[in-house]
C-alpha positions in Angstrom: 147.1 -128.0 9.0 144.7 -126.2 6.7 144.7 -122.2 7.7 141.8 -120.5 8.5 140.3 -117.6 5.9 140.3 -115.3 8.4 144.2 -116.0 9.0 144.9 -116.0 5.5 142.8 -112.9 5.4 145.1 -111.7 8.4 148.6 -112.5 6.7 148.0 -111.2 3.5 147.1 -107.4 5.5 149.9 -108.0 7.0 152.4 -108.5 4.6 150.7 -105.8 2.9 151.3 -103.5 5.2 154.8 -104.1 5.7 155.0 -104.0 1.5 153.6 -100.5 1.8 156.0 -99.6 4.7 159.5 -100.7 2.0 160.0 -104.3 3.0 161.3 -106.2 0.5 160.8 -109.6 2.0 157.0 -108.8 2.4 157.2 -108.0 -1.2 158.8 -111.2 -2.2 156.7 -112.9 0.1 153.4 -112.0 -1.5 154.7 -113.1 -4.7 155.3 -116.4 -3.3 152.1 -116.5 -1.7 150.2 -115.3 -4.9 152.2 -117.9 -7.0 151.4 -120.5 -4.7 148.6 -120.2 -2.7 150.4 -120.2 0.6 148.9 -119.1 3.4 145.3 -119.2 1.9 146.1 -116.9 -0.7 144.3 -117.4 -4.3 146.8 -118.6 -7.0 147.3 -115.5 -9.1 150.1 -115.0 -11.6 149.5 -111.6 -12.5 149.4 -110.7 -9.1 152.6 -112.7 -7.9 154.0 -111.0 -10.7 153.2 -107.7 -10.0 154.5 -108.5 -6.2 157.9 -110.4 -7.6 158.5 -107.6 -10.0 158.3 -105.1 -7.2 161.0 -106.9 -5.3 162.9 -107.3 -8.0 163.0 -103.4 -8.5 164.4 -103.2 -4.9 167.3 -105.9 -6.3 165.8 -109.3 -4.7 167.7 -111.4 -6.8 165.3 -114.6 -5.7 162.1 -112.6 -7.2 164.1 -111.7 -10.5 164.3 -115.5 -10.7 160.3 -116.4 -9.7 159.4 -113.6 -11.8 161.0 -115.3 -14.4 159.7 -118.7 -13.9 155.8 -117.8 -13.8 156.5 -115.4 -16.6 156.9 -118.5 -18.6 153.0 -119.4 -17.6 151.8 -116.4 -18.2 150.5 -114.7 -21.8 152.1 -111.2 -23.0 148.7 -109.9 -22.4 148.7 -111.1 -18.4 152.7 -109.9 -17.9 151.3 -106.5 -19.3 148.8 -106.3 -17.0 151.0 -107.2 -13.9 153.2 -104.9 -14.7 150.5 -102.0 -15.6 149.4 -102.8 -11.4 153.2 -102.9 -10.2 153.4 -98.9 -11.9 150.3 -98.1 -10.4 151.4 -99.4 -7.0 154.3 -97.6 -7.4 152.5 -94.4 -8.2 150.1 -94.8 -4.9 152.9 -94.4 -3.0 153.7 -97.9 -2.6 157.4 -99.4 -1.6 158.4 -95.7 -0.4 162.1 -97.2 -0.9 162.0 -99.0 -4.3 165.6 -98.6 -6.1 
């Protein structure tokens, strides 16, 4: 069953709002969405790495494993970009409950 673009956008916005509120599960879900294209998200390993990294910082072991798995397919430059994006997100007040 295909998901409409409108539904996919709503799902991503909803999970991002949950992530901003400190929901570690939402961080992990965003990583899965961007690594697999689930829910209509574009496959973007840099974006996926960022979300898995943020979830891993909160102790999510699934996110740690997923981050390591997708890192194999990424260049050092892509990983560095993902890490910069994660730091920027934290610096903007994201994930208020980061460990």
